[in-house]
PyMOL Python script that loads the backbone (N, CA, C, O; Angstrom):
from pymol import cmd

cmd.read_pdbstr("""\
ATOM      1  N   MET A   1      -9.148  -3.481   7.846  1.00  0.00           N
ATOM      2  CA  MET A   1      -8.394  -3.236   6.635  1.00  0.00           C
ATOM      3  C   MET A   1      -8.077  -4.554   5.928  1.00  0.00           C
ATOM      4  O   MET A   1      -8.066  -4.601   4.698  1.00  0.00           O
ATOM      5  N   ILE A   2      -7.822  -5.612   6.676  1.00  0.00           N
ATOM      6  CA  ILE A   2      -7.482  -6.895   6.072  1.00  0.00           C
ATOM      7  C   ILE A   2      -8.590  -7.362   5.130  1.00  0.00           C
ATOM      8  O   ILE A   2      -8.318  -7.795   4.010  1.00  0.00           O
ATOM      9  N   GLN A   3      -9.821  -7.274   5.582  1.00  0.00           N
ATOM     10  CA  GLN A   3     -10.939  -7.725   4.751  1.00  0.00           C
ATOM     11  C   GLN A   3     -11.013  -6.926   3.449  1.00  0.00           C
ATOM     12  O   GLN A   3     -11.222  -7.493   2.377  1.00  0.00           O
ATOM     13  N   LEU A   4     -10.841  -5.616   3.550  1.00  0.00           N
ATOM     14  CA  LEU A   4     -10.867  -4.783   2.341  1.00  0.00           C
ATOM     15  C   LEU A   4      -9.692  -5.100   1.417  1.00  0.00           C
ATOM     16  O   LEU A   4      -9.851  -5.124   0.197  1.00  0.00           O
ATOM     17  N   LEU A   5      -8.520  -5.341   1.991  1.00  0.00           N
ATOM     18  CA  LEU A   5      -7.369  -5.721   1.171  1.00  0.00           C
ATOM     19  C   LEU A   5      -7.641  -7.030   0.443  1.00  0.00           C
ATOM     20  O   LEU A   5      -7.339  -7.160  -0.744  1.00  0.00           O
ATOM     21  N   GLN A   6      -8.208  -7.997   1.150  1.00  0.00           N
ATOM     22  CA  GLN A   6      -8.513  -9.286   0.528  1.00  0.00           C
ATOM     23  C   GLN A   6      -9.546  -9.129  -0.578  1.00  0.00           C
ATOM     24  O   GLN A   6      -9.428  -9.747  -1.637  1.00  0.00           O
ATOM     25  N   GLU A   7     -10.557  -8.303  -0.334  1.00  0.00           N
ATOM     26  CA  GLU A   7     -11.622  -8.115  -1.319  1.00  0.00           C
ATOM     27  C   GLU A   7     -11.159  -7.334  -2.542  1.00  0.00           C
ATOM     28  O   GLU A   7     -11.541  -7.659  -3.666  1.00  0.00           O
ATOM     29  N   ARG A   8     -10.340  -6.311  -2.332  1.00  0.00           N
ATOM     30  CA  ARG A   8     -10.037  -5.371  -3.409  1.00  0.00           C
ATOM     31  C   ARG A   8      -8.649  -5.498  -4.018  1.00  0.00           C
ATOM     32  O   ARG A   8      -8.449  -5.125  -5.174  1.00  0.00           O
ATOM     33  N   LEU A   9      -7.675  -6.022  -3.253  1.00  0.00           N
ATOM     34  CA  LEU A   9      -6.296  -5.995  -3.746  1.00  0.00           C
ATOM     35  C   LEU A   9      -5.571  -7.331  -3.656  1.00  0.00           C
ATOM     36  O   LEU A   9      -4.351  -7.370  -3.816  1.00  0.00           O
ATOM     37  N   SER A  10      -6.278  -8.420  -3.405  1.00  0.00           N
ATOM     38  CA  SER A  10      -5.594  -9.709  -3.269  1.00  0.00           C
ATOM     39  C   SER A  10      -4.933 -10.145  -4.576  1.00  0.00           C
ATOM     40  O   SER A  10      -3.999 -10.946  -4.557  1.00  0.00           O
ATOM     41  N   ASP A  11      -5.406  -9.628  -5.704  1.00  0.00           N
ATOM     42  CA  ASP A  11      -4.790  -9.955  -6.990  1.00  0.00           C
ATOM     43  C   ASP A  11      -3.608  -9.045  -7.319  1.00  0.00           C
ATOM     44  O   ASP A  11      -2.939  -9.245  -8.333  1.00  0.00           O
ATOM     45  N   ALA A  12      -3.345  -8.045  -6.468  1.00  0.00           N
ATOM     46  CA  ALA A  12      -2.270  -7.084  -6.739  1.00  0.00           C
ATOM     47  C   ALA A  12      -1.207  -7.038  -5.648  1.00  0.00           C
ATOM     48  O   ALA A  12      -0.086  -6.594  -5.897  1.00  0.00           O
ATOM     49  N   LEU A  13      -1.550  -7.494  -4.435  1.00  0.00           N
ATOM     50  CA  LEU A  13      -0.636  -7.370  -3.294  1.00  0.00           C
ATOM     51  C   LEU A  13      -0.480  -8.680  -2.545  1.00  0.00           C
ATOM     52  O   LEU A  13      -1.419  -9.470  -2.440  1.00  0.00           O
ATOM     53  N   HIS A  14       0.714  -8.898  -2.030  1.00  0.00           N
ATOM     54  CA  HIS A  14       0.953  -9.986  -1.076  1.00  0.00           C
ATOM     55  C   HIS A  14       1.042  -9.351   0.304  1.00  0.00           C
ATOM     56  O   HIS A  14       1.715  -8.336   0.481  1.00  0.00           O
ATOM     57  N   PHE A  15       0.372  -9.938   1.271  1.00  0.00           N
ATOM     58  CA  PHE A  15       0.452  -9.448   2.644  1.00  0.00           C
ATOM     59  C   PHE A  15       0.112 -10.582   3.588  1.00  0.00           C
ATOM     60  O   PHE A  15      -0.560 -11.545   3.220  1.00  0.00           O
ATOM     61  N   VAL A  16       0.590 -10.448   4.807  1.00  0.00           N
ATOM     62  CA  VAL A  16       0.300 -11.401   5.871  1.00  0.00           C
ATOM     63  C   VAL A  16      -0.448 -10.641   6.948  1.00  0.00           C
ATOM     64  O   VAL A  16      -0.039  -9.551   7.348  1.00  0.00           O
ATOM     65  N   GLU A  17      -1.534 -11.213   7.410  1.00  0.00           N
ATOM     66  CA  GLU A  17      -2.322 -10.549   8.444  1.00  0.00           C
ATOM     67  C   GLU A  17      -1.480 -10.385   9.702  1.00  0.00           C
ATOM     68  O   GLU A  17      -0.955 -11.369  10.223  1.00  0.00           O
ATOM     69  N   PRO A  18      -1.342  -9.153  10.201  1.00  0.00           N
ATOM     70  CA  PRO A  18      -0.538  -8.935  11.415  1.00  0.00           C
ATOM     71  C   PRO A  18      -1.234  -9.517  12.644  1.00  0.00           C
ATOM     72  O   PRO A  18      -2.456  -9.661  12.677  1.00  0.00           O
ATOM     73  N   GLN A  19      -0.436  -9.843  13.637  1.00  0.00           N
ATOM     74  CA  GLN A  19      -0.972 -10.382  14.884  1.00  0.00           C
ATOM     75  C   GLN A  19      -1.525  -9.292  15.790  1.00  0.00           C
ATOM     76  O   GLN A  19      -2.232  -9.585  16.755  1.00  0.00           O
ATOM     77  N   GLY A  20      -1.211  -8.047  15.490  1.00  0.00           N
ATOM     78  CA  GLY A  20      -1.713  -6.928  16.281  1.00  0.00           C
ATOM     79  C   GLY A  20      -1.279  -5.615  15.659  1.00  0.00           C
ATOM     80  O   GLY A  20      -0.429  -5.585  14.770  1.00  0.00           O
ATOM     81  N   GLY A  21      -1.865  -4.545  16.130  1.00  0.00           N
ATOM     82  CA  GLY A  21      -1.490  -3.219  15.645  1.00  0.00           C
ATOM     83  C   GLY A  21      -2.255  -2.812  14.407  1.00  0.00           C
ATOM     84  O   GLY A  21      -3.038  -3.585  13.856  1.00  0.00           O
ATOM     85  N   GLY A  22      -2.019  -1.602  13.985  1.00  0.00           N
ATOM     86  CA  GLY A  22      -2.728  -1.032  12.851  1.00  0.00           C
ATOM     87  C   GLY A  22      -1.859  -0.852  11.629  1.00  0.00           C
ATOM     88  O   GLY A  22      -2.173  -0.028  10.770  1.00  0.00           O
ATOM     89  N   THR A  23      -0.765  -1.607  11.527  1.00  0.00           N
ATOM     90  CA  THR A  23       0.155  -1.473  10.407  1.00  0.00           C
ATOM     91  C   THR A  23       0.237  -2.790   9.650  1.00  0.00           C
ATOM     92  O   THR A  23       0.320  -3.862  10.250  1.00  0.00           O
ATOM     93  N   ILE A  24       0.214  -2.699   8.337  1.00  0.00           N
ATOM     94  CA  ILE A  24       0.324  -3.884   7.488  1.00  0.00           C
ATOM     95  C   ILE A  24       1.406  -3.621   6.444  1.00  0.00           C
ATOM     96  O   ILE A  24       1.401  -2.587   5.776  1.00  0.00           O
ATOM     97  N   TRP A  25       2.328  -4.567   6.313  1.00  0.00           N
ATOM     98  CA  TRP A  25       3.334  -4.506   5.262  1.00  0.00           C
ATOM     99  C   TRP A  25       2.800  -5.267   4.064  1.00  0.00           C
ATOM    100  O   TRP A  25       2.325  -6.395   4.198  1.00  0.00           O
ATOM    101  N   VAL A  26       2.877  -4.653   2.895  1.00  0.00           N
ATOM    102  CA  VAL A  26       2.409  -5.290   1.669  1.00  0.00           C
ATOM    103  C   VAL A  26       3.502  -5.214   0.610  1.00  0.00           C
ATOM    104  O   VAL A  26       4.359  -4.331   0.636  1.00  0.00           O
ATOM    105  N   ARG A  27       3.448  -6.164  -0.322  1.00  0.00           N
ATOM    106  CA  ARG A  27       4.382  -6.180  -1.447  1.00  0.00           C
ATOM    107  C   ARG A  27       3.571  -6.388  -2.725  1.00  0.00           C
ATOM    108  O   ARG A  27       2.826  -7.362  -2.834  1.00  0.00           O
ATOM    109  N   PRO A  28       3.710  -5.490  -3.679  1.00  0.00           N
ATOM    110  CA  PRO A  28       3.008  -5.682  -4.952  1.00  0.00           C
ATOM    111  C   PRO A  28       3.441  -6.992  -5.614  1.00  0.00           C
ATOM    112  O   PRO A  28       4.614  -7.360  -5.552  1.00  0.00           O
ATOM    113  N   LEU A  29       2.511  -7.686  -6.239  1.00  0.00           N
ATOM    114  CA  LEU A  29       2.823  -8.933  -6.931  1.00  0.00           C
ATOM    115  C   LEU A  29       3.573  -8.673  -8.229  1.00  0.00           C
ATOM    116  O   LEU A  29       4.338  -9.521  -8.687  1.00  0.00           O
ATOM    117  N   ARG A  30       3.356  -7.506  -8.823  1.00  0.00           N
ATOM    118  CA  ARG A  30       4.114  -7.084 -10.000  1.00  0.00           C
ATOM    119  C   ARG A  30       5.065  -5.980  -9.566  1.00  0.00           C
ATOM    120  O   ARG A  30       4.785  -5.250  -8.616  1.00  0.00           O
ATOM    121  N   GLN A  31       6.183  -5.860 -10.260  1.00  0.00           N
ATOM    122  CA  GLN A  31       7.120  -4.797  -9.924  1.00  0.00           C
ATOM    123  C   GLN A  31       6.503  -3.452 -10.274  1.00  0.00           C
ATOM    124  O   GLN A  31       5.975  -3.260 -11.369  1.00  0.00           O
ATOM    125  N   VAL A  32       6.579  -2.520  -9.320  1.00  0.00           N
ATOM    126  CA  VAL A  32       6.063  -1.172  -9.524  1.00  0.00           C
ATOM    127  C   VAL A  32       7.110  -0.169  -9.073  1.00  0.00           C
ATOM    128  O   VAL A  32       8.026  -0.509  -8.323  1.00  0.00           O
ATOM    129  N   ASN A  33       6.973   1.058  -9.528  1.00  0.00           N
ATOM    130  CA  ASN A  33       7.813   2.138  -9.041  1.00  0.00           C
ATOM    131  C   ASN A  33       7.137   2.685  -7.784  1.00  0.00           C
ATOM    132  O   ASN A  33       6.231   3.514  -7.866  1.00  0.00           O
ATOM    133  N   VAL A  34       7.585   2.215  -6.627  1.00  0.00           N
ATOM    134  CA  VAL A  34       6.939   2.550  -5.355  1.00  0.00           C
ATOM    135  C   VAL A  34       7.034   4.042  -5.064  1.00  0.00           C
ATOM    136  O   VAL A  34       6.101   4.624  -4.510  1.00  0.00           O
ATOM    137  N   ARG A  35       8.142   4.664  -5.428  1.00  0.00           N
ATOM    138  CA  ARG A  35       8.256   6.114  -5.207  1.00  0.00           C
ATOM    139  C   ARG A  35       7.172   6.867  -5.978  1.00  0.00           C
ATOM    140  O   ARG A  35       6.579   7.813  -5.458  1.00  0.00           O
ATOM    141  N   ASN A  36       6.920   6.449  -7.205  1.00  0.00           N
ATOM    142  CA  ASN A  36       5.867   7.096  -7.990  1.00  0.00           C
ATOM    143  C   ASN A  36       4.487   6.817  -7.412  1.00  0.00           C
ATOM    144  O   ASN A  36       3.615   7.685  -7.438  1.00  0.00           O
ATOM    145  N   VAL A  37       4.283   5.605  -6.888  1.00  0.00           N
ATOM    146  CA  VAL A  37       3.016   5.282  -6.218  1.00  0.00           C
ATOM    147  C   VAL A  37       2.828   6.226  -5.037  1.00  0.00           C
ATOM    148  O   VAL A  37       1.752   6.795  -4.850  1.00  0.00           O
ATOM    149  N   PHE A  38       3.889   6.387  -4.241  1.00  0.00           N
ATOM    150  CA  PHE A  38       3.845   7.287  -3.086  1.00  0.00           C
ATOM    151  C   PHE A  38       3.479   8.707  -3.516  1.00  0.00           C
ATOM    152  O   PHE A  38       2.583   9.317  -2.933  1.00  0.00           O
ATOM    153  N   GLN A  39       4.162   9.236  -4.530  1.00  0.00           N
ATOM    154  CA  GLN A  39       3.921  10.606  -4.993  1.00  0.00           C
ATOM    155  C   GLN A  39       2.504  10.763  -5.554  1.00  0.00           C
ATOM    156  O   GLN A  39       1.833  11.761  -5.291  1.00  0.00           O
ATOM    157  N   ARG A  40       2.064   9.787  -6.314  1.00  0.00           N
ATOM    158  CA  ARG A  40       0.718   9.835  -6.907  1.00  0.00           C
ATOM    159  C   ARG A  40      -0.348   9.880  -5.808  1.00  0.00           C
ATOM    160  O   ARG A  40      -1.295  10.663  -5.885  1.00  0.00           O
ATOM    161  N   LEU A  41      -0.186   9.036  -4.787  1.00  0.00           N
ATOM    162  CA  LEU A  41      -1.162   8.997  -3.696  1.00  0.00           C
ATOM    163  C   LEU A  41      -1.093  10.251  -2.837  1.00  0.00           C
ATOM    164  O   LEU A  41      -2.122  10.752  -2.382  1.00  0.00           O
ATOM    165  N   LEU A  42       0.107  10.758  -2.613  1.00  0.00           N
ATOM    166  CA  LEU A  42       0.268  11.967  -1.810  1.00  0.00           C
ATOM    167  C   LEU A  42      -0.502  13.135  -2.433  1.00  0.00           C
ATOM    168  O   LEU A  42      -1.109  13.934  -1.721  1.00  0.00           O
ATOM    169  N   LYS A  43      -0.474  13.228  -3.750  1.00  0.00           N
ATOM    170  CA  LYS A  43      -1.225  14.283  -4.444  1.00  0.00           C
ATOM    171  C   LYS A  43      -2.730  14.146  -4.229  1.00  0.00           C
ATOM    172  O   LYS A  43      -3.481  15.110  -4.378  1.00  0.00           O
ATOM    173  N   GLN A  44      -3.158  12.939  -3.879  1.00  0.00           N
ATOM    174  CA  GLN A  44      -4.578  12.678  -3.635  1.00  0.00           C
ATOM    175  C   GLN A  44      -4.883  12.608  -2.136  1.00  0.00           C
ATOM    176  O   GLN A  44      -5.946  12.145  -1.723  1.00  0.00           O
ATOM    177  N   GLN A  45      -3.923  13.079  -1.335  1.00  0.00           N
ATOM    178  CA  GLN A  45      -4.045  13.147   0.123  1.00  0.00           C
ATOM    179  C   GLN A  45      -4.182  11.774   0.774  1.00  0.00           C
ATOM    180  O   GLN A  45      -4.872  11.617   1.781  1.00  0.00           O
ATOM    181  N   VAL A  46      -3.516  10.788   0.185  1.00  0.00           N
ATOM    182  CA  VAL A  46      -3.411   9.454   0.772  1.00  0.00           C
ATOM    183  C   VAL A  46      -1.931   9.221   1.026  1.00  0.00           C
ATOM    184  O   VAL A  46      -1.122   9.288   0.100  1.00  0.00           O
ATOM    185  N   VAL A  47      -1.574   8.948   2.270  1.00  0.00           N
ATOM    186  CA  VAL A  47      -0.167   8.790   2.628  1.00  0.00           C
ATOM    187  C   VAL A  47       0.122   7.326   2.933  1.00  0.00           C
ATOM    188  O   VAL A  47      -0.515   6.714   3.789  1.00  0.00           O
ATOM    189  N   ILE A  48       1.094   6.781   2.214  1.00  0.00           N
ATOM    190  CA  ILE A  48       1.625   5.452   2.486  1.00  0.00           C
ATOM    191  C   ILE A  48       3.099   5.636   2.800  1.00  0.00           C
ATOM    192  O   ILE A  48       3.646   6.722   2.605  1.00  0.00           O
ATOM    193  N   ALA A  49       3.740   4.596   3.280  1.00  0.00           N
ATOM    194  CA  ALA A  49       5.169   4.682   3.570  1.00  0.00           C
ATOM    195  C   ALA A  49       5.912   3.670   2.703  1.00  0.00           C
ATOM    196  O   ALA A  49       5.723   2.464   2.865  1.00  0.00           O
ATOM    197  N   PRO A  50       6.753   4.143   1.785  1.00  0.00           N
ATOM    198  CA  PRO A  50       7.578   3.216   1.013  1.00  0.00           C
ATOM    199  C   PRO A  50       8.508   2.438   1.942  1.00  0.00           C
ATOM    200  O   PRO A  50       9.076   3.004   2.876  1.00  0.00           O
ATOM    201  N   GLY A  51       8.659   1.156   1.686  1.00  0.00           N
ATOM    202  CA  GLY A  51       9.449   0.295   2.558  1.00  0.00           C
ATOM    203  C   GLY A  51      10.894   0.716   2.722  1.00  0.00           C
ATOM    204  O   GLY A  51      11.480   0.507   3.785  1.00  0.00           O
ATOM    205  N   GLU A  52      11.485   1.309   1.685  1.00  0.00           N
ATOM    206  CA  GLU A  52      12.897   1.681   1.770  1.00  0.00           C
ATOM    207  C   GLU A  52      13.163   2.743   2.838  1.00  0.00           C
ATOM    208  O   GLU A  52      14.306   2.910   3.263  1.00  0.00           O
ATOM    209  N   LEU A  53      12.138   3.455   3.275  1.00  0.00           N
ATOM    210  CA  LEU A  53      12.312   4.438   4.350  1.00  0.00           C
ATOM    211  C   LEU A  53      12.697   3.784   5.669  1.00  0.00           C
ATOM    212  O   LEU A  53      13.214   4.448   6.568  1.00  0.00           O
ATOM    213  N   PHE A  54      12.447   2.491   5.786  1.00  0.00           N
ATOM    214  CA  PHE A  54      12.684   1.780   7.033  1.00  0.00           C
ATOM    215  C   PHE A  54      13.963   0.953   6.995  1.00  0.00           C
ATOM    216  O   PHE A  54      14.151   0.058   7.819  1.00  0.00           O
ATOM    217  N   SER A  55      14.844   1.250   6.042  1.00  0.00           N
ATOM    218  CA  SER A  55      16.099   0.521   5.905  1.00  0.00           C
ATOM    219  C   SER A  55      17.226   1.495   5.599  1.00  0.00           C
ATOM    220  O   SER A  55      17.136   2.279   4.655  1.00  0.00           O
ATOM    221  N   LEU A  56      18.277   1.447   6.389  1.00  0.00           N
ATOM    222  CA  LEU A  56      19.439   2.299   6.133  1.00  0.00           C
ATOM    223  C   LEU A  56      20.144   1.913   4.837  1.00  0.00           C
ATOM    224  O   LEU A  56      20.822   2.739   4.227  1.00  0.00           O
ATOM    225  N   GLN A  57      19.986   0.663   4.419  1.00  0.00           N
ATOM    226  CA  GLN A  57      20.624   0.179   3.199  1.00  0.00           C
ATOM    227  C   GLN A  57      19.735   0.339   1.966  1.00  0.00           C
ATOM    228  O   GLN A  57      20.126  -0.063   0.870  1.00  0.00           O
ATOM    229  N   GLY A  58      18.545   0.918   2.130  1.00  0.00           N
ATOM    230  CA  GLY A  58      17.643   1.096   0.999  1.00  0.00           C
ATOM    231  C   GLY A  58      16.947  -0.187   0.569  1.00  0.00           C
ATOM    232  O   GLY A  58      16.498  -0.301  -0.571  1.00  0.00           O
ATOM    233  N   LEU A  59      16.857  -1.150   1.475  1.00  0.00           N
ATOM    234  CA  LEU A  59      16.187  -2.412   1.180  1.00  0.00           C
ATOM    235  C   LEU A  59      14.673  -2.213   1.178  1.00  0.00           C
ATOM    236  O   LEU A  59      14.180  -1.147   1.546  1.00  0.00           O
ATOM    237  N   HIS A  60      13.968  -3.208   0.777  1.00  0.00           N
ATOM    238  CA  HIS A  60      12.499  -3.240   0.813  1.00  0.00           C
ATOM    239  C   HIS A  60      11.865  -2.218  -0.130  1.00  0.00           C
ATOM    240  O   HIS A  60      10.791  -1.684   0.152  1.00  0.00           O
ATOM    241  N   ALA A  61      12.535  -1.952  -1.245  1.00  0.00           N
ATOM    242  CA  ALA A  61      12.028  -0.960  -2.194  1.00  0.00           C
ATOM    243  C   ALA A  61      10.699  -1.378  -2.814  1.00  0.00           C
ATOM    244  O   ALA A  61       9.969  -0.532  -3.331  1.00  0.00           O
ATOM    245  N   GLN A  62      10.376  -2.657  -2.771  1.00  0.00           N
ATOM    246  CA  GLN A  62       9.112  -3.128  -3.342  1.00  0.00           C
ATOM    247  C   GLN A  62       8.062  -3.406  -2.266  1.00  0.00           C
ATOM    248  O   GLN A  62       7.118  -4.162  -2.493  1.00  0.00           O
ATOM    249  N   HIS A  63       8.230  -2.795  -1.106  1.00  0.00           N
ATOM    250  CA  HIS A  63       7.262  -2.963  -0.023  1.00  0.00           C
ATOM    251  C   HIS A  63       6.629  -1.620   0.333  1.00  0.00           C
ATOM    252  O   HIS A  63       7.218  -0.558   0.130  1.00  0.00           O
ATOM    253  N   LEU A  64       5.415  -1.699   0.869  1.00  0.00           N
ATOM    254  CA  LEU A  64       4.694  -0.522   1.344  1.00  0.00           C
ATOM    255  C   LEU A  64       4.198  -0.804   2.748  1.00  0.00           C
ATOM    256  O   LEU A  64       3.803  -1.924   3.071  1.00  0.00           O
ATOM    257  N   ARG A  65       4.224   0.213   3.566  1.00  0.00           N
ATOM    258  CA  ARG A  65       3.661   0.103   4.911  1.00  0.00           C
ATOM    259  C   ARG A  65       2.344   0.867   4.916  1.00  0.00           C
ATOM    260  O   ARG A  65       2.305   2.069   4.655  1.00  0.00           O
ATOM    261  N   LEU A  66       1.277   0.154   5.216  1.00  0.00           N
ATOM    262  CA  LEU A  66      -0.051   0.754   5.282  1.00  0.00           C
ATOM    263  C   LEU A  66      -0.486   0.836   6.729  1.00  0.00           C
ATOM    264  O   LEU A  66      -0.323  -0.120   7.488  1.00  0.00           O
ATOM    265  N   SER A  67      -1.029   1.954   7.107  1.00  0.00           N
ATOM    266  CA  SER A  67      -1.560   2.146   8.458  1.00  0.00           C
ATOM    267  C   SER A  67      -2.939   2.763   8.335  1.00  0.00           C
ATOM    268  O   SER A  67      -3.268   3.398   7.333  1.00  0.00           O
ATOM    269  N   HIS A  68      -3.734   2.568   9.364  1.00  0.00           N
ATOM    270  CA  HIS A  68      -5.062   3.172   9.359  1.00  0.00           C
ATOM    271  C   HIS A  68      -5.489   3.447  10.783  1.00  0.00           C
ATOM    272  O   HIS A  68      -4.942   2.895  11.738  1.00  0.00           O
ATOM    273  N   SER A  69      -6.471   4.306  10.901  1.00  0.00           N
ATOM    274  CA  SER A  69      -7.041   4.595  12.213  1.00  0.00           C
ATOM    275  C   SER A  69      -8.437   3.990  12.274  1.00  0.00           C
ATOM    276  O   SER A  69      -8.966   3.525  11.264  1.00  0.00           O
ATOM    277  N   VAL A  70      -9.012   3.999  13.426  1.00  0.00           N
ATOM    278  CA  VAL A  70     -10.327   3.405  13.631  1.00  0.00           C
ATOM    279  C   VAL A  70     -11.399   4.295  13.007  1.00  0.00           C
ATOM    280  O   VAL A  70     -11.312   5.522  13.072  1.00  0.00           O
ATOM    281  N   GLY A  71     -12.392   3.683  12.413  1.00  0.00           N
ATOM    282  CA  GLY A  71     -13.516   4.434  11.852  1.00  0.00           C
ATOM    283  C   GLY A  71     -13.345   4.738  10.389  1.00  0.00           C
ATOM    284  O   GLY A  71     -12.322   4.422   9.782  1.00  0.00           O
ATOM    285  N   ALA A  72     -14.362   5.356   9.835  1.00  0.00           N
ATOM    286  CA  ALA A  72     -14.376   5.839   8.448  1.00  0.00           C
ATOM    287  C   ALA A  72     -13.991   4.746   7.451  1.00  0.00           C
ATOM    288  O   ALA A  72     -13.059   4.913   6.664  1.00  0.00           O
ATOM    289  N   GLU A  73     -14.714   3.632   7.492  1.00  0.00           N
ATOM    290  CA  GLU A  73     -14.412   2.524   6.587  1.00  0.00           C
ATOM    291  C   GLU A  73     -14.553   2.929   5.125  1.00  0.00           C
ATOM    292  O   GLU A  73     -13.817   2.431   4.273  1.00  0.00           O
ATOM    293  N   GLN A  74     -15.482   3.820   4.824  1.00  0.00           N
ATOM    294  CA  GLN A  74     -15.643   4.266   3.439  1.00  0.00           C
ATOM    295  C   GLN A  74     -14.406   5.030   2.967  1.00  0.00           C
ATOM    296  O   GLN A  74     -13.993   4.889   1.816  1.00  0.00           O
ATOM    297  N   ASP A  75     -13.812   5.841   3.851  1.00  0.00           N
ATOM    298  CA  ASP A  75     -12.573   6.539   3.503  1.00  0.00           C
ATOM    299  C   ASP A  75     -11.460   5.537   3.211  1.00  0.00           C
ATOM    300  O   ASP A  75     -10.694   5.710   2.263  1.00  0.00           O
ATOM    301  N   LEU A  76     -11.375   4.492   4.025  1.00  0.00           N
ATOM    302  CA  LEU A  76     -10.364   3.458   3.819  1.00  0.00           C
ATOM    303  C   LEU A  76     -10.605   2.747   2.488  1.00  0.00           C
ATOM    304  O   LEU A  76      -9.660   2.496   1.739  1.00  0.00           O
ATOM    305  N   ALA A  77     -11.844   2.425   2.196  1.00  0.00           N
ATOM    306  CA  ALA A  77     -12.167   1.770   0.928  1.00  0.00           C
ATOM    307  C   ALA A  77     -11.777   2.659  -0.252  1.00  0.00           C
ATOM    308  O   ALA A  77     -11.228   2.171  -1.240  1.00  0.00           O
ATOM    309  N   ASN A  78     -12.053   3.942  -0.155  1.00  0.00           N
ATOM    310  CA  ASN A  78     -11.671   4.881  -1.217  1.00  0.00           C
ATOM    311  C   ASN A  78     -10.156   4.945  -1.369  1.00  0.00           C
ATOM    312  O   ASN A  78      -9.641   4.945  -2.487  1.00  0.00           O
ATOM    313  N   ALA A  79      -9.439   5.000  -0.244  1.00  0.00           N
ATOM    314  CA  ALA A  79      -7.972   5.059  -0.281  1.00  0.00           C
ATOM    315  C   ALA A  79      -7.393   3.798  -0.915  1.00  0.00           C
ATOM    316  O   ALA A  79      -6.440   3.879  -1.690  1.00  0.00           O
ATOM    317  N   LEU A  80      -7.955   2.643  -0.598  1.00  0.00           N
ATOM    318  CA  LEU A  80      -7.464   1.400  -1.196  1.00  0.00           C
ATOM    319  C   LEU A  80      -7.773   1.349  -2.688  1.00  0.00           C
ATOM    320  O   LEU A  80      -7.010   0.764  -3.457  1.00  0.00           O
ATOM    321  N   GLY A  81      -8.873   1.947  -3.101  1.00  0.00           N
ATOM    322  CA  GLY A  81      -9.163   2.060  -4.528  1.00  0.00           C
ATOM    323  C   GLY A  81      -8.135   2.920  -5.243  1.00  0.00           C
ATOM    324  O   GLY A  81      -7.703   2.597  -6.349  1.00  0.00           O
ATOM    325  N   LEU A  82      -7.749   4.012  -4.608  1.00  0.00           N
ATOM    326  CA  LEU A  82      -6.707   4.877  -5.175  1.00  0.00           C
ATOM    327  C   LEU A  82      -5.366   4.154  -5.216  1.00  0.00           C
ATOM    328  O   LEU A  82      -4.601   4.311  -6.167  1.00  0.00           O
ATOM    329  N   LEU A  83      -5.081   3.358  -4.181  1.00  0.00           N
ATOM    330  CA  LEU A  83      -3.850   2.559  -4.168  1.00  0.00           C
ATOM    331  C   LEU A  83      -3.861   1.565  -5.328  1.00  0.00           C
ATOM    332  O   LEU A  83      -2.855   1.412  -6.020  1.00  0.00           O
ATOM    333  N   ALA A  84      -4.974   0.899  -5.542  1.00  0.00           N
ATOM    334  CA  ALA A  84      -5.076  -0.055  -6.654  1.00  0.00           C
ATOM    335  C   ALA A  84      -4.805   0.638  -7.986  1.00  0.00           C
ATOM    336  O   ALA A  84      -4.079   0.110  -8.829  1.00  0.00           O
ATOM    337  N   ASP A  85      -5.383   1.812  -8.173  1.00  0.00           N
ATOM    338  CA  ASP A  85      -5.157   2.577  -9.406  1.00  0.00           C
ATOM    339  C   ASP A  85      -3.689   2.944  -9.559  1.00  0.00           C
ATOM    340  O   ASP A  85      -3.119   2.800 -10.640  1.00  0.00           O
ATOM    341  N   ALA A  86      -3.071   3.420  -8.474  1.00  0.00           N
ATOM    342  CA  ALA A  86      -1.666   3.833  -8.522  1.00  0.00           C
ATOM    343  C   ALA A  86      -0.756   2.649  -8.828  1.00  0.00           C
ATOM    344  O   ALA A  86       0.190   2.781  -9.604  1.00  0.00           O
ATOM    345  N   LEU A  87      -1.032   1.495  -8.227  1.00  0.00           N
ATOM    346  CA  LEU A  87      -0.224   0.300  -8.500  1.00  0.00           C
ATOM    347  C   LEU A  87      -0.328  -0.096  -9.970  1.00  0.00           C
ATOM    348  O   LEU A  87       0.671  -0.461 -10.590  1.00  0.00           O
ATOM    349  N   ARG A  88      -1.514  -0.024 -10.516  1.00  0.00           N
ATOM    350  CA  ARG A  88      -1.721  -0.372 -11.925  1.00  0.00           C
ATOM    351  C   ARG A  88      -0.990   0.611 -12.838  1.00  0.00           C
ATOM    352  O   ARG A  88      -0.345   0.204 -13.805  1.00  0.00           O
ATOM    353  N   LEU A  89      -1.091   1.901 -12.529  1.00  0.00           N
ATOM    354  CA  LEU A  89      -0.482   2.929 -13.375  1.00  0.00           C
ATOM    355  C   LEU A  89       1.038   2.953 -13.285  1.00  0.00           C
ATOM    356  O   LEU A  89       1.708   3.358 -14.236  1.00  0.00           O
ATOM    357  N   GLU A  90       1.589   2.525 -12.154  1.00  0.00           N
ATOM    358  CA  GLU A  90       3.040   2.590 -11.953  1.00  0.00           C
ATOM    359  C   GLU A  90       3.730   1.240 -12.107  1.00  0.00           C
ATOM    360  O   GLU A  90       4.886   1.084 -11.713  1.00  0.00           O
ATOM    361  N   ALA A  91       3.028   0.267 -12.677  1.00  0.00           N
ATOM    362  CA  ALA A  91       3.638  -1.044 -12.911  1.00  0.00           C
ATOM    363  C   ALA A  91       4.775  -0.909 -13.917  1.00  0.00           C
ATOM    364  O   ALA A  91       4.662  -0.199 -14.916  1.00  0.00           O
ATOM    365  N   VAL A  92       5.867  -1.599 -13.633  1.00  0.00           N
ATOM    366  CA  VAL A  92       7.029  -1.608 -14.517  1.00  0.00           C
ATOM    367  C   VAL A  92       6.852  -2.768 -15.489  1.00  0.00           C
ATOM    368  O   VAL A  92       6.717  -3.920 -15.077  1.00  0.00           O
ATOM    369  N   GLU A  93       6.855  -2.464 -16.745  1.00  0.00           N
ATOM    370  CA  GLU A  93       6.655  -3.508 -17.777  1.00  0.00           C
ATOM    371  C   GLU A  93       7.953  -4.181 -18.099  1.00  0.00           C
ATOM    372  O   GLU A  93       7.991  -5.081 -18.938  1.00  0.00           O
TER     373      GLU A  93
END
""", "prot")
cmd.dss("prot")
cmd.show_as("cartoon", "prot")
cmd.util.cbc("prot")
cmd.orient("prot")
């Protein structure tokens, strides 16, 4: 997933390569409505986790948690393309 993120979304997301596991925390470089990104992707059967779900205080509203399973690299590439579209469409001007 890291390679695909670097190739397709390095101009839209900040992320640090994790030392292990299948989860990556990302932060859009531009302010976006993350809840709308989540809803838009959910309608397309792509599930991400808004960062605020992981904070009792509602912190990390501009972060997303991405996870993936092994295999189906084309599915992952398609999902990241949909994420790129959603980030662009939900950017706050």
